[in-house]
N, C-alpha and C positions, 0 to 999 in steps of 0.2 A: 286512410291514407298517412295522415300526421304520425299516429302512433308508429307504423312501419316504419317513416322515415325516422325518427324518434331512437326506434332499436338499432337501424342500421346504424344509426351515429355511433350510438354507444359501443357496438361492434367494434368499427372501424378505431374508436378509441381504445379501446380494447387492447386492440391486436396491434396498435402503435405503442401503449405501455407496454405488453410484454417484448414486441422489439429493445426497447428501451432495457427493461428489466435482464434484459441478456447481455448486456456491458454490463453490469451493475455501478449504475450510477451514481452510488453515494461513494464508493469506493474510486472510482472514475473522476469525481471534482476534486478528491485529495491527490490525484495523481497530478491532475492539473496542475494544481496549486502548486506542489514540490518541485515540480518539472519548472515551472514559471519562476520561483524562486531562485532556485540553482541557474538559469539563463539569465537572471539579474544577478546575482554575485559574479558570474562570468564577465558581466558587461561593466563591472565597475562606475563611476560615478555618473554616466548616463547611459541610464539603460534606454535599448530600441524597444520598446514594450510589443510594438505591433510584431515584431519579429521574436521577440519572446513567447511571444502569446500562439506565434503561429507553430515554433519548435515543441512547444508544452501541448497541442494540439496534436501534432503528431506523435508523442509520445502517449497520450490518451489514448489515441486510436489502437495503437498499437498493446497497449494495456486491456483495452475493450475486445481486442481478437482474443487475447487470451480469457478472458469470463467467458466468451460467447463458446469456445472451443473447450475449455472446463468441463463447462455446463453441460455439453455433448460427452463427454468422458463419464460424466460423472450423473448420467440423467438416470441411474438403475438406484446408487445409492442415496440420492436427490429422492427418489420416492420414497425411502425408506426413513426419512428424516420431516419431523415435524415443522421445522423452519424450511425448509428447502423444498417441500413435495409438489406446493404449487411455481415452483418455476417453469417456466414456458414450456422448455423441450421435456422436462420430467413428466408435467402435465398433458403434453402432447396437445399443445396451442399451437408450437412451431415445428415443423419436423425436421429431424436429423439432419437432413440434407440441406435444407435451406438453413438451418445454424451453422453447418459447415461453410457455406457458401458467404454466409453473412459474415462470421470470424476473418475467412480468410481474406475477404476483400478488406475490411480492414488491417490485416496484417499486413496486407500489399501497400494499401493507403499511409499508414505510419511508418513503414522501411523506406518505402520508396521517396516519401516527404521529405524524411530526414537526410537519405542519401543525395535528392538532386536539390534541396532548398537549401541542405547546412552541408552535411560532409558525411563522407565514410565510415570513420571511427564511431558515430552516434549513431550510424544505420547498424552496425555489426555490433555494436552493444544492445542497440534493440532485438535483432536478431536472436541474441545470445540470452536475454531476458525472459525474451515469450517462449523460446524451448527450453531453458531451466522451469518456466512455471508449466506449461502444459508437456513435457514430453518427461519432467525429470520428479516433479513436486507433486503434479494430480495423480500418477498413479502410487507415488510412494506412501501415499495417504492411508493404502491399503496395506501396508507392508511393514512400515516404520515408525515408531513415532518422532525419530529424525527427520522426517517431512518436514515440521515445523523450522527447524534450522535451514534447512535446504530452501525450503517457501520463504525464509527472512531475506536472500538473497536478492530474488527480483522484486523482492517488496521494498528494498532499501535503495532499488535502481531510479527512480524517477528524478531525483535530482540530480545525479549523477550524468543521468542521459540529457537533462535538458543545460547543464554547464558545458558539458561536448558540445553541444548541438551548439551554441553560443563561441565557443573560445577555441573551438578544433582539438582540444588536450583536455588532459584532465588537469586538476589544480588541487592545492590543499583543502578550499573551501568543498569541493566538489566530495570529494573522500571523507571529510567533516560530516558532512549532510548524509553520506550515504551508511557511514558508522553509527551515525544519532539514531538514525530512522531501522538501521538491523538491529539495536538493543533492544530500542524501545518497543519493538516489535513482541517480544517475548512474555513481558508481562500481561501486553494487549492482549495476546492471542489466548494465553494458558489460562485471563480471565472469561474469556467467550468460551472456550472450552470446557473450563469447568462446568458454566452458568448450561452448556449444553450439553453435558457428557451423556445421559442418557441415549440421546438422538444420536450422538457419532457411536456410540458405543451397539444400537441398532444398525447400523449402515455399516458395520463393519471396520469402520476408519479406526486409524491407532493413533488418537490425542492422546497424550499423556493422563488427563486425569481420566478418561476411559478405558484404561490398563488395569488388569488388576496391580492393587497397590499403589498405585498412581497418583491418589488423590493428594495424600500429603506432603508428596514430593511437588506436585503440581506448584502448590502454593509456595513451597520454600525457594522453589526454581525461581516463580517471578521476583521474588525478596531478593535472590540473590542478582539476577540479571538488574535488577529495578538500580542496585547497589553499583555494579559495574557502570550501569549509564552517567552517574554522578562524574567518573573524570573523562570519559567519552565528550560529554557536552562542553566542560571546560577547556576542553583543548585546544580551542580556538584562541581562547582569552589566554592560556598559559602562551601561548604560542606568537602574541603578539599579530594574529590575526582579526582579532574582535577586541573590541573597547572593554573595559573593567564594569562597564554597565551591562555589554551583554552578559559579563562572566556571572555578574552579582542577579541576575535574571535567570542564566540558565542553572544556577546554584541553585536560586530559592525553588524553581519550578523543579528539580529532581529531586531536591530533599522532601517535597510535598507528595512527588509520585512516591519514593521510597519507601514515608510514612503509609500510604494506601497500600504498597504491597505488604508493608509489616505487620499492619493491621490484618489483611487477609493471611498472612503465614500464620500468627497469633489465632484466629479463628476462623479457620475455614467455611464460610457459608454465604449463603446467595448475596446476601447486602455486602460483605465486603468484597466479594467476588465482585459485584457492580460498582462499587465504590472504584476500583481498579480501573476498571474500564473507563469509567466517566472521566477518573482523572486523566487519562492515558489520551482521549479525547480533545483534551485541554491544551494537555502538555505541550502536544507537538506543534501544532500552528503558534503556541504562545511562543515557545524556542527558535522556531524558522521565522515567526515574525521579528523578534531579535535581532537576528541575523541580518535578515533584510535590509531593514531600516536603520544598522548600525553604520556610521560612516568609516569606521578603521575595517570593518569586514569588506564592504564596498572597494575600497582603497586597498586593501591587501590580497583582493580578488585580481586585481590589475597584474602588482607584483608576482603574483604565485604564478603566471602563466605567460610573464615575461611584457 
């Protein structure tokens, strides 16, 4: 009896874990943080943290909906890839109908929450982000390597959505954070695509390192984007929206990111691809944290939207 109870509890934990996996929680935690920082920068010196967290929660719900629906649409290609074959829809542990219902519920919760508790603009932008991710980026992965560019647009939206939810409009910091994450994504995802290029090729997904002649181009592209990130990260300091301390920290972090990408371009191997990936995971929270705690940035946000 105790053995059967233990097995039942283990199965229940497995089912809960599958539903959590459907939302891609690691990505979700980043989205929540990015939306929270966007909302905080929109609020100036006195941040209503509970309100900002609520906005970030709704943004994260909308993103989780995209993750769930993405796994429904990619269930066939997920089965062909080693890194994704155990996802719950691909493995058959969650039925497609249930995953669609789950994703749709999260989408309604996220968009309606932003509309009713915050403002219509934030809700409309969340709808557009969800549509771009699910209906444009996901199918485009089978057609063109430009999917990375398209996917970077919804990927960069969380701080913009958080900012608009709190401010009711866009502002300089909203667009600065959007641009920062947009450019940051390319070296990050090119490194991932290089490491899993055989998986992507097996699944028929058009990622740059997995197409003929794309290997050397991938690492050089990562370097170009990492260099482009330097002026993008410095724009707030140059425009007076952030202090010299933010500017110095963003410059140093961007140079380290570019150095990692240079090493990857110089010698394209798994070790250097992982280096770019690891540096990217440190870079973004560091630079966004510098913006969040910068007193000039908080004051500039108030002035930027009146």
